[in-house]
N, C-alpha and C positions, 0 to 999 in steps of 0.2 A: 232320714233319722227325726224321731220324735222327741221334742223338747218336753220335760215335765212341767206341770202347770205351775208349780211354785217358781220354777227358774223363768217361764214367760211372764210370769207376776213382776218378778223382781226385776226384768229389763225393763217391762212396762213402767213401773215406779221410777227406775233410774232414768227413763226418759223424760219423765214429767219433773225431773229433778233440779229444774233450772228455774229461778224466779219468774224469767221474761216469760219462759213458755206458759207458767201458770197464769201470768198476766193477761197473755194474748187470750187464753183459753176463758177466762173469766169475762174478758171483753168481747168475744163471740157467743156468749151465752146469751145475750139479748138479740142476737142475730147476725146475719152476714156483714162484713165490713171489708171495704178497699183498704188496701194496704196504706193510702195516704193517710187514712183516719186512725189506722192502728199504729202508724208513726207519730201523729200528733198525741195520740193518747199515751203512748209508752215514753214518748220522749228520749228515745234512743236513736243512734246511727242507723241509717238504712241500711247498712252492710250488715250490723249485729242483729237488727231484725229479720233480715232476711235468711240468716244463718238458723235462727230460732224457728223461723217458718218451715224452713227446708227440712228440720228435724221432725216437727209436728206433721208435716205432710207426708214424710217417709213412713211414719208410723201407722197412717192412716187415720189419725185421730182428728184431723181437719182436711178439707177439700178446697182446692183453689179452681176458680174459674176465671176466664179472660172474658171481659165486657170491653171490647174495642182495645184502648191501650192500658185499660185497669185491670187489675188482678183483685178479685174477692174472695176473702176467705170465709169459711164457716166451719162449723163443728160438723163432724161425719155422723153423729148420733146423739140422742138425747141423752145416754148414759153418762156423757162426760158431765153435765150439768149435775147431774145426780152424785157423781163423785166429788166435784167439787164443793157441793151441799155438804155432803157427809163430813168432808175434812173440816169445814167450816164448824160444823156440829162438834166434831172430836176437839179441835182447838178452842173452842168457847167453853167446852165442859170440863178442860183440864187446866192444870197448871195455875189455878186460882184466879184466871182472868175474870174480869167483869163481864157482865153481858154487853155493857156500852164498848168496852174495848174490843171484843169479839166481833162486834157488828162492823167494825171498822177494818177488820183482817181483809186487807186487799181489795175493797169494794170502791174507796172512794178514789178519784183520780188523783194520782201523785202521793196518795197516803199509804201508810203501813204500820203495824203494830212493831214497838221496837221493845223486845222483852229484856228488860233489865234484871229479871229475877226477883222484883220485888213487886209488892201488890199495887204500886202506882205506875205500872208499865205505861208507856205513852204512845200517842199516835204522833208521827212525824210527817210533815209534808216535804215533797220534793227529794233531796238528795239521799244517798244511801249512807246509813250509819254503819260503821264497822267495828 
């Protein structure tokens, strides 16, 4: 049975719909990384990272290779980096965000933009604000 393209796209974007998956993809834009470095960069429990990596691996968006006892992850293709760059451009152009705030969208270690709906959105380090 063939799935319509719009449905396949919806499933693809649903797969991307977890902040940790996006963070991992951003980290892998600069090249392959072993799990231990992904753990250090994301600062999450190993089981939580493993679960998100499994989703990305099953979708085919990342690949994993074993090098001895180390598992190394990398992006399956260059289109992923282009998609993340497009998302960054869309987010930086919308909602009145400043260029300076948009540059911080998911790129700094432990930093993210907290949208308050005000022109003074701020970048917060470390903990997740809800």
